[in-house]
Backbone as a chain_set.jsonl record, in Angstrom:
{"seq": "MRLSLLGASAALSAGLALSACSGNTGSSAAMPSSGAQLVTMSHGHKLVIRPMPGVKMLTGPECGSQYSFCFYVTPGDSGPYVETSDDTSPLYNVGSIVKNKNDKVDKKFKDYFYPDPGDPTYQYIDYKGKTPKKPTQVKFTDIYCISFSPSGCSNSTGSILYLGIAIE", "coords": {"N": [[-14.714, 12.747, -5.312], [-13.517, 10.329, -6.149], [-12.169, 11.165, -8.454], [-10.3, 12.961, -7.367], [-8.803, 11.155, -5.909], [-7.697, 9.612, -7.968], [-6.111, 11.572, -9.175], [-4.366, 12.127, -7.078], [-3.147, 9.631, -6.875], [-1.795, 9.522, -9.317], [-0.026, 11.664, -8.969], [1.399, 10.666, -6.817], [2.65, 8.433, -7.99], [4.207, 9.726, -9.916], [5.923, 11.152, -8.296], [7.409, 9.192, -7.114], [10.164, 8.401, -7.5], [11.506, 10.656, -6.537], [10.577, 10.704, -3.855], [11.593, 8.303, -2.9], [14.307, 8.801, -2.949], [14.646, 11.082, -1.364], [13.939, 10.48, 1.235], [11.797, 10.289, 3.99], [11.752, 12.351, 6.54], [9.939, 12.557, 8.531], [9.06, 10.08, 9.247], [9.621, 6.685, 10.286], [10.309, 3.271, 9.736], [9.61, -0.04, 10.869], [10.414, -3.331, 10.141], [8.029, -5.941, 9.718], [7.955, -8.698, 11.961], [6.904, -11.25, 11.452], [5.443, -10.86, 9.233], [3.001, -10.186, 10.113], [2.275, -7.603, 11.058], [3.051, -4.125, 10.592], [4.731, -1.565, 12.19], [5.024, 1.864, 12.309], [6.442, 5.076, 12.843], [5.11, 8.261, 12.392], [5.291, 11.615, 12.125], [5.047, 11.855, 14.909], [3.012, 10.094, 15.44], [1.936, 6.783, 16.071], [1.669, 4.462, 13.716], [-0.12, 1.623, 12.647], [0.082, -0.916, 10.391], [-1.382, -3.542, 8.78], [-1.946, -6.79, 7.318], [-5.204, -7.96, 6.472], [-7.163, -10.325, 8.372], [-6.999, -13.639, 7.146], [-5.834, -13.0, 4.715], [-3.542, -14.184, 2.408], [-0.13, -14.511, 2.916], [3.213, -13.782, 1.705], [6.45, -14.779, 2.531], [9.882, -14.425, 3.694], [12.534, -15.094, 1.316], [10.843, -15.071, -0.896], [9.436, -12.744, -0.749], [11.204, -10.484, -0.549], [13.524, -7.948, 0.402], [12.937, -5.296, -0.142], [10.335, -4.717, 0.387], [7.732, -3.848, 2.729], [5.86, -5.756, 3.531], [4.474, -8.699, 1.933], [1.789, -9.939, -0.095], [-0.866, -12.051, -1.384], [-3.147, -11.287, -3.991], [-6.393, -12.054, -4.926], [-8.077, -12.726, -7.91], [-11.337, -11.465, -8.433], [-11.906, -11.181, -5.759], [-12.245, -8.531, -3.817], [-11.381, -7.885, -1.333], [-11.388, -6.58, 2.049], [-7.787, -5.992, 1.983], [-5.63, -4.749, 3.375], [-5.165, -3.099, 6.502], [-5.052, 0.058, 8.13], [-4.202, 1.942, 10.962], [-4.164, 4.429, 13.611], [-5.312, 5.044, 15.952], [-5.958, 7.601, 16.888], [-6.25, 9.732, 15.033], [-7.95, 10.866, 12.054], [-7.193, 9.152, 9.063], [-5.768, 9.596, 5.84], [-5.53, 7.999, 2.766], [-3.689, 6.826, -0.078], [-3.213, 4.781, -2.876], [-1.146, 3.219, -5.311], [-0.738, 0.812, -7.74], [1.893, -0.719, -9.22], [3.607, -2.212, -12.025], [6.349, -4.336, -11.547], [8.309, -4.727, -13.492], [8.383, -2.455, -15.131], [7.689, -0.213, -13.677], [5.273, 1.149, -14.098], [1.901, 2.271, -13.63], [-0.405, -0.299, -13.171], [-3.121, -1.089, -15.084], [-4.881, -3.134, -14.67], [-5.494, -3.287, -12.067], [-7.591, -1.926, -9.583], [-7.789, 0.111, -6.867], [-9.026, 1.101, -3.658], [-9.778, 2.993, -0.683], [-11.508, 2.547, 2.353], [-13.147, 3.477, 5.291], [-12.436, 6.736, 3.926], [-11.536, 9.806, 4.71], [-10.522, 8.005, 7.68], [-10.306, 5.998, 10.686], [-9.918, 2.985, 11.865], [-8.624, 2.55, 8.464], [-9.308, 0.762, 5.432], [-7.814, -1.049, 2.785], [-8.998, -1.861, -0.333], [-8.717, -4.039, -3.083], [-9.133, -4.561, -6.435], [-8.645, -6.908, -8.912], [-8.519, -7.265, -12.308], [-7.381, -8.959, -14.137], [-6.206, -12.025, -15.759], [-6.739, -15.163, -14.136], [-4.122, -16.861, -12.7], [-2.713, -20.154, -13.401], [-1.207, -21.254, -11.4], [-0.102, -19.884, -8.231], [1.547, -16.7, -8.516], [4.865, -15.18, -8.533], [6.05, -12.308, -6.654], [5.052, -9.672, -8.476], [4.168, -7.132, -8.616], [4.019, -3.835, -7.167], [2.578, -2.298, -4.452], [2.234, 0.908, -3.907], [1.903, 2.561, -1.163], [0.45, 5.107, 0.505], [0.15, 7.004, 3.466], [-1.465, 9.52, 5.25], [-1.998, 12.426, 7.357], [-3.472, 14.491, 6.484], [-5.594, 15.776, 3.848], [-4.025, 16.482, 1.615], [-1.566, 15.362, 2.021], [-0.384, 13.088, 0.756], [0.019, 13.978, -1.799], [1.75, 16.095, -1.542], [4.112, 15.137, -0.535], [4.334, 14.817, 2.278], [3.294, 12.667, 3.488], [3.517, 9.266, 4.744], [5.213, 6.753, 3.026], [4.88, 3.454, 1.977], [6.046, 0.325, 0.693], [4.51, -2.346, -0.647], [4.529, -5.726, -1.496], [2.946, -7.472, -4.162], [1.463, -10.454, -5.239], [-0.241, -12.651, -7.516], [-2.928, -14.839, -7.001]], "CA": [[-13.747, 12.093, -4.445], [-12.774, 9.35, -6.929], [-11.268, 11.887, -9.347], [-9.169, 13.469, -6.597], [-7.985, 9.994, -5.561], [-6.917, 9.273, -9.156], [-5.095, 12.608, -9.324], [-3.354, 11.919, -6.039], [-2.398, 8.422, -7.247], [-0.867, 9.883, -10.394], [1.033, 12.487, -8.374], [2.219, 9.77, -6.006], [3.492, 7.655, -8.896], [5.192, 10.603, -10.544], [6.901, 11.56, -7.299], [7.999, 8.012, -6.502], [11.628, 8.44, -7.5], [11.912, 11.726, -5.627], [10.298, 10.282, -2.484], [12.504, 7.224, -2.529], [15.643, 9.348, -2.755], [14.713, 12.127, -0.358], [13.732, 9.947, 2.577], [10.81, 11.065, 4.717], [12.283, 12.536, 7.885], [8.85, 12.489, 9.491], [8.637, 8.718, 9.538], [10.595, 5.606, 10.283], [9.556, 2.024, 9.684], [10.191, -1.278, 11.386], [9.92, -4.448, 9.348], [7.252, -6.876, 10.515], [8.737, -9.883, 12.284], [6.358, -12.442, 10.815], [4.509, -10.44, 8.206], [1.719, -9.968, 10.748], [1.959, -6.185, 11.065], [4.149, -3.174, 10.484], [4.535, -0.392, 13.039], [5.87, 2.952, 11.852], [6.167, 6.369, 13.461], [4.984, 9.331, 11.41], [4.904, 12.897, 12.712], [4.677, 11.63, 16.296], [1.908, 9.14, 15.541], [2.277, 5.374, 15.877], [0.789, 3.845, 12.722], [-0.08, 0.167, 12.543], [-0.365, -1.367, 9.08], [-1.379, -5.004, 8.828], [-2.851, -7.482, 6.402], [-6.459, -8.379, 7.083], [-7.229, -11.767, 8.646], [-7.324, -14.468, 5.991], [-5.032, -12.646, 3.544], [-2.398, -15.089, 2.287], [1.112, -13.746, 2.908], [4.47, -14.335, 1.209], [7.482, -14.443, 3.504], [11.249, -14.811, 3.363], [13.077, -14.64, 0.039], [9.757, -14.865, -1.863], [8.947, -11.368, -0.633], [12.248, -9.517, -0.868], [13.771, -6.97, 1.458], [12.491, -3.959, -0.523], [8.927, -4.562, 0.749], [7.343, -3.914, 4.132], [5.351, -7.122, 3.545], [3.944, -9.13, 0.633], [0.565, -10.722, 0.021], [-1.533, -12.452, -2.616], [-4.447, -10.751, -4.364], [-7.16, -13.067, -5.635], [-9.049, -12.158, -8.847], [-12.719, -11.634, -8.018], [-12.04, -10.905, -4.327], [-11.712, -7.178, -3.628], [-10.834, -7.734, 0.014], [-10.193, -5.753, 2.16], [-6.489, -6.652, 2.087], [-4.722, -4.106, 4.329], [-5.77, -2.171, 7.456], [-4.151, 1.052, 8.696], [-4.817, 2.687, 12.063], [-3.283, 5.052, 14.601], [-6.165, 5.159, 17.136], [-6.181, 8.969, 17.357], [-6.497, 10.726, 13.989], [-8.424, 10.34, 10.772], [-6.114, 8.903, 8.114], [-6.037, 9.728, 4.409], [-4.671, 7.033, 2.097], [-3.641, 6.744, -1.536], [-2.423, 3.647, -3.332], [-0.91, 2.991, -6.734], [-0.139, -0.508, -7.934], [2.722, -0.649, -10.415], [4.306, -3.427, -12.475], [7.76, -4.274, -11.149], [9.236, -4.72, -14.629], [8.506, -1.154, -15.785], [7.283, 0.839, -12.739], [4.102, 1.884, -14.575], [0.661, 1.881, -12.981], [-1.044, -1.415, -13.869], [-4.533, -0.777, -15.25], [-5.707, -4.281, -14.28], [-5.808, -3.107, -10.652], [-8.316, -0.765, -9.06], [-7.787, 0.041, -5.412], [-9.64, 2.214, -2.958], [-9.73, 2.912, 0.772], [-12.784, 2.826, 2.977], [-13.525, 4.842, 4.924], [-11.322, 7.618, 3.619], [-10.636, 9.477, 5.809], [-11.046, 7.17, 8.745], [-9.348, 5.327, 11.553], [-8.981, 2.513, 10.852], [-9.018, 2.521, 7.06], [-9.073, -0.535, 4.802], [-7.528, -0.989, 1.355], [-9.651, -2.86, -1.178], [-8.002, -4.159, -4.351], [-9.822, -5.329, -7.468], [-7.748, -7.296, -10.002], [-9.33, -7.658, -13.458], [-6.586, -9.748, -15.072], [-6.441, -13.461, -15.806], [-6.375, -15.952, -12.968], [-3.019, -17.753, -13.077], [-2.906, -21.573, -13.091], [-0.597, -21.432, -10.084], [0.241, -18.563, -7.692], [2.709, -16.049, -9.13], [5.85, -14.502, -7.696], [5.713, -10.902, -6.477], [5.256, -8.995, -9.749], [3.599, -5.797, -8.522], [4.28, -3.102, -5.935], [1.532, -1.411, -3.97], [2.846, 2.102, -3.317], [0.853, 2.816, -0.186], [0.738, 6.362, 1.213], [-0.716, 7.308, 4.6], [-1.267, 10.918, 5.631], [-2.913, 12.986, 8.336], [-4.191, 15.588, 5.834], [-6.031, 15.388, 2.504], [-3.007, 16.725, 0.595], [-0.293, 14.81, 2.474], [0.228, 12.159, -0.199], [0.401, 14.676, -3.029], [2.819, 17.069, -1.291], [5.252, 14.402, 0.027], [4.434, 14.805, 3.733], [2.752, 11.399, 3.957], [4.43, 8.121, 4.871], [5.067, 5.852, 1.889], [5.296, 2.072, 2.174], [6.052, -0.486, -0.513], [3.978, -3.67, -0.343], [4.632, -6.605, -2.655], [1.717, -8.166, -4.523], [1.475, -11.588, -6.16], [-1.604, -13.034, -7.879], [-3.227, -16.232, -6.666]], "C": [[-12.883, 11.126, -5.249], [-11.768, 10.039, -7.85], [-10.065, 12.437, -8.583], [-8.248, 12.34, -6.175], [-7.119, 9.587, -6.751], [-5.807, 10.292, -9.378], [-3.98, 12.443, -8.309], [-2.518, 10.686, -6.334], [-1.383, 8.726, -8.333], [0.284, 10.717, -9.848], [1.972, 11.638, -7.532], [3.152, 8.961, -6.887], [4.574, 8.51, -9.525], [6.283, 11.007, -9.565], [7.621, 10.407, -6.634], [9.516, 8.078, -6.425], [12.139, 9.502, -6.531], [11.713, 11.306, -4.176], [11.278, 9.224, -2.026], [13.897, 7.768, -2.24], [15.704, 10.321, -1.588], [14.598, 11.592, 1.05], [12.773, 10.841, 3.326], [11.275, 11.191, 6.153], [11.192, 12.472, 8.934], [8.457, 11.08, 9.843], [9.819, 7.776, 9.565], [9.818, 4.317, 10.371], [10.337, 0.892, 10.311], [9.595, -2.417, 10.585], [9.112, -5.387, 10.228], [8.041, -8.155, 10.746], [8.213, -11.115, 11.572], [5.407, -12.093, 9.69], [3.154, -10.105, 8.791], [1.329, -8.496, 10.794], [3.232, -5.36, 10.975], [3.798, -1.995, 11.378], [5.525, 0.657, 12.567], [5.482, 4.225, 12.603], [6.136, 7.423, 12.362], [4.474, 10.578, 12.117], [4.38, 12.713, 14.135], [3.528, 10.667, 16.513], [2.424, 7.725, 15.302], [1.233, 4.763, 14.933], [0.973, 2.331, 12.755], [-0.695, -0.206, 11.199], [-0.28, -2.878, 9.091], [-2.292, -5.587, 7.761], [-4.107, -7.901, 7.163], [-6.418, -9.881, 7.381], [-7.66, -12.532, 7.396], [-6.544, -14.139, 4.727], [-3.797, -13.537, 3.538], [-1.125, -14.274, 2.064], [2.235, -14.51, 2.207], [5.541, -13.895, 2.199], [8.853, -14.853, 2.985], [11.683, -14.303, 2.009], [12.017, -14.45, -1.042], [9.319, -13.403, -1.897], [10.014, -10.354, -1.025], [12.342, -8.427, 0.179], [13.293, -5.563, 1.108], [11.049, -3.681, -0.095], [8.727, -4.602, 2.253], [6.709, -5.268, 4.431], [4.739, -7.415, 2.189], [2.719, -10.007, 0.851], [0.021, -11.058, -1.362], [-2.843, -11.698, -2.763], [-5.129, -11.815, -5.209], [-8.136, -12.401, -6.606], [-10.472, -12.465, -8.38], [-12.964, -11.388, -6.536], [-11.413, -9.541, -4.061], [-11.221, -6.923, -2.204], [-11.847, -7.294, 1.023], [-8.926, -6.571, 2.377], [-5.603, -6.073, 3.191], [-5.515, -3.137, 5.209], [-4.693, -1.223, 7.984], [-4.883, 1.775, 9.82], [-3.745, 3.373, 12.895], [-4.027, 5.328, 15.895], [-6.364, 6.583, 17.634], [-6.654, 9.921, 16.265], [-7.159, 10.09, 12.783], [-7.243, 10.238, 9.799], [-6.624, 9.055, 6.687], [-5.047, 8.81, 3.7], [-4.784, 7.149, 0.59], [-2.791, 5.54, -1.886], [-2.296, 3.64, -4.837], [-0.247, 1.635, -6.85], [0.567, -0.501, -9.279], [3.313, -2.016, -10.738], [5.773, -3.292, -12.093], [8.69, -4.152, -12.347], [9.375, -3.358, -15.297], [8.075, 0.034, -14.916], [6.133, 1.708, -13.244], [2.865, 1.364, -13.858], [-0.012, 0.803, -13.823], [-2.557, -1.187, -13.888], [-5.45, -1.951, -14.923], [-6.118, -4.188, -12.812], [-6.618, -1.835, -10.447], [-8.264, -0.917, -7.549], [-8.461, 1.27, -4.844], [-9.586, 1.936, -1.46], [-11.097, 3.272, 1.329], [-12.66, 2.615, 4.475], [-12.283, 5.68, 4.656], [-11.82, 9.053, 3.669], [-11.33, 8.587, 6.834], [-9.933, 6.648, 9.625], [-10.09, 4.212, 12.271], [-9.529, 2.7, 9.438], [-8.616, 1.173, 6.478], [-8.818, -0.344, 3.313], [-8.2, -2.175, 0.668], [-8.925, -2.862, -2.517], [-8.796, -5.07, -5.27], [-8.823, -5.636, -8.577], [-8.593, -7.868, -11.127], [-8.551, -8.453, -14.497], [-6.965, -11.221, -15.019], [-6.029, -14.114, -14.495], [-5.26, -16.909, -13.377], [-3.332, -19.209, -12.691], [-2.295, -21.933, -11.752], [-0.227, -20.044, -9.57], [1.533, -18.006, -8.303], [3.708, -15.598, -8.07], [5.363, -13.068, -7.5], [6.072, -10.174, -7.775], [4.779, -7.548, -9.737], [3.977, -5.173, -7.186], [3.104, -2.183, -5.661], [2.246, -0.255, -3.276], [1.755, 2.728, -2.453], [1.229, 4.05, 0.617], [-0.319, 6.591, 2.29], [-0.415, 8.744, 5.021], [-2.291, 11.325, 6.676], [-3.667, 14.187, 7.774], [-4.578, 15.154, 4.425], [-4.951, 15.545, 1.437], [-1.662, 16.078, 0.928], [0.388, 13.881, 1.49], [0.622, 12.838, -1.498], [1.519, 15.687, -2.795], [4.003, 16.463, -0.536], [5.415, 14.52, 1.541], [3.863, 13.521, 4.324], [3.84, 10.343, 4.067], [4.166, 7.153, 3.736], [5.652, 4.493, 2.235], [5.245, 1.367, 0.83], [5.652, -1.901, -0.113], [4.042, -4.507, -1.608], [3.318, -7.345, -2.89], [2.019, -9.286, -5.516], [0.008, -11.935, -6.434], [-1.797, -14.506, -7.602], [-4.388, -16.73, -7.489]], "O": [[-11.666, 11.089, -5.072], [-10.645, 9.561, -8.013], [-8.94, 12.392, -9.08], [-7.035, 12.534, -6.087], [-5.946, 9.255, -6.58], [-4.686, 9.923, -9.729], [-2.801, 12.598, -8.63], [-1.313, 10.68, -6.079], [-0.249, 8.251, -8.284], [1.439, 10.504, -10.219], [3.184, 11.853, -7.525], [4.331, 8.815, -6.564], [5.72, 8.079, -9.655], [7.437, 11.185, -9.956], [8.372, 10.618, -5.682], [10.087, 7.827, -5.364], [13.095, 9.268, -5.792], [12.595, 11.529, -3.347], [11.741, 9.251, -0.886], [14.595, 7.245, -1.372], [16.716, 10.378, -0.89], [15.12, 12.206, 1.98], [12.932, 12.062, 3.295], [11.198, 10.224, 6.911], [11.493, 12.344, 10.121], [7.577, 10.895, 10.683], [10.862, 8.024, 8.959], [8.77, 4.269, 11.015], [11.568, 0.872, 10.285], [8.383, -2.456, 10.375], [9.479, -5.608, 11.383], [8.717, -8.645, 9.841], [9.003, -11.949, 11.13], [4.641, -12.946, 9.24], [2.235, -9.77, 8.045], [0.161, -8.168, 10.589], [4.333, -5.841, 11.246], [2.679, -1.486, 11.322], [6.718, 0.383, 12.439], [4.317, 4.415, 12.953], [7.022, 7.473, 11.509], [3.361, 10.595, 12.643], [3.392, 13.335, 14.524], [3.111, 10.445, 17.65], [3.257, 7.504, 14.423], [0.075, 4.573, 15.304], [2.091, 1.832, 12.878], [-1.839, 0.141, 10.906], [0.776, -3.44, 9.38], [-3.275, -4.969, 7.353], [-4.055, -8.162, 8.365], [-5.706, -10.625, 6.705], [-8.573, -12.115, 6.683], [-6.579, -14.905, 3.765], [-3.09, -13.636, 4.541], [-1.049, -13.457, 1.147], [2.206, -15.738, 2.13], [5.531, -12.751, 2.655], [8.969, -15.538, 1.97], [11.272, -13.224, 1.582], [12.262, -13.736, -2.015], [8.89, -12.892, -2.932], [9.718, -9.434, -1.786], [11.336, -8.036, 0.771], [13.248, -4.706, 1.991], [10.582, -2.547, -0.198], [9.449, -5.295, 2.969], [6.987, -5.865, 5.471], [4.511, -6.507, 1.389], [2.62, -10.723, 1.847], [0.388, -10.446, -2.365], [-3.565, -11.493, -1.788], [-4.515, -12.403, -6.099], [-8.952, -11.586, -6.176], [-10.773, -13.59, -7.981], [-14.114, -11.387, -6.096], [-10.189, -9.405, -4.078], [-10.698, -5.847, -1.913], [-13.035, -7.589, 0.889], [-8.974, -7.692, 2.885], [-4.9, -6.82, 3.872], [-6.416, -2.446, 4.734], [-3.566, -1.64, 8.253], [-6.037, 2.173, 9.664], [-2.582, 2.97, 12.895], [-3.421, 5.807, 16.854], [-6.901, 6.762, 18.727], [-7.405, 10.849, 16.563], [-6.956, 8.906, 12.513], [-6.404, 11.137, 9.729], [-7.757, 8.691, 6.37], [-3.853, 8.839, 3.999], [-5.828, 7.519, 0.052], [-1.758, 5.304, -1.26], [-3.226, 4.011, -5.553], [0.707, 1.344, -6.129], [-0.048, -0.308, -10.328], [3.495, -2.859, -9.86], [6.372, -2.237, -12.3], [9.751, -3.538, -12.239], [10.378, -3.11, -15.968], [8.096, 1.173, -15.383], [6.025, 2.873, -12.862], [2.777, 0.184, -13.52], [-0.174, 0.961, -15.033], [-3.193, -1.102, -12.838], [-6.67, -1.79, -14.898], [-6.993, -4.929, -12.365], [-6.354, -0.805, -11.066], [-8.649, -1.955, -7.012], [-8.47, 2.336, -5.459], [-9.378, 0.802, -1.028], [-11.761, 4.186, 0.839], [-12.086, 1.605, 4.883], [-11.195, 5.347, 5.124], [-12.483, 9.486, 2.727], [-12.552, 8.445, 6.843], [-8.753, 6.839, 9.332], [-10.834, 4.487, 13.213], [-10.713, 2.967, 9.237], [-7.694, 0.524, 6.972], [-9.515, 0.425, 2.652], [-7.997, -3.331, 1.041], [-8.559, -1.803, -3.028], [-9.094, -6.212, -4.922], [-8.215, -4.719, -9.128], [-9.308, -8.85, -10.927], [-9.014, -8.606, -15.627], [-7.908, -11.615, -14.333], [-5.091, -13.672, -13.832], [-5.437, -17.692, -14.31], [-4.114, -19.462, -11.774], [-2.796, -22.808, -11.046], [-0.055, -19.119, -10.364], [2.481, -18.746, -8.567], [3.427, -15.632, -6.872], [4.375, -12.659, -8.109], [7.245, -10.07, -8.133], [4.955, -6.82, -10.714], [4.223, -5.873, -6.203], [2.689, -1.399, -6.514], [2.796, -0.42, -2.188], [0.814, 3.34, -2.957], [2.227, 4.038, 1.338], [-1.514, 6.399, 2.064], [0.746, 9.136, 5.134], [-3.312, 10.663, 6.86], [-4.419, 14.838, 8.5], [-3.952, 14.254, 3.865], [-4.959, 14.812, 0.448], [-0.706, 16.24, 0.17], [1.615, 13.879, 1.394], [1.473, 12.328, -2.226], [2.177, 16.101, -3.75], [4.809, 17.194, 0.039], [6.522, 14.342, 2.048], [3.942, 13.31, 5.535], [4.944, 10.511, 3.548], [3.02, 6.768, 3.503], [6.778, 4.394, 2.722], [4.494, 1.761, -0.061], [6.349, -2.569, 0.651], [3.65, -4.044, -2.679], [2.662, -7.788, -1.947], [2.735, -9.091, -6.498], [-0.877, -11.554, -5.668], [-0.939, -15.328, -7.925], [-4.792, -17.885, -7.351]]}, "num_chains": 1, "name": "protein.A"}
């Protein structure tokens, strides 16, 4: 399972430019009003994506309009950080966390979803880098894919969200 998740993450990262340009006609997103949750429609399903209680959020200009929402990841705390549900179907998720300055997968992050598949599912993020002296700006993007099939994130039928990550 872990190997297939890594393969899907690599495929997701490689297809990032194509996905961003093609637009996913099966989904549409609404920006969260207060960073509390995001509601998106995908293939007739209402998906709810929200940060877990207690996750510290970034809002306003700190976050940037390119992100659905932004949050801090704390070294040594794997979370969970994000919850996804649709209340009807098992969901399959894949995440890749890339550096904003070069769009390459950052090896200091390990993320996984539990349960996968499931409804709801939770994203856990492990950061193995240095703890900053003060919280950072958003320097990473969590490319978060949600699908209703095991291959949805690798064949571009899943819904892709961009979540901003800063380190606390």
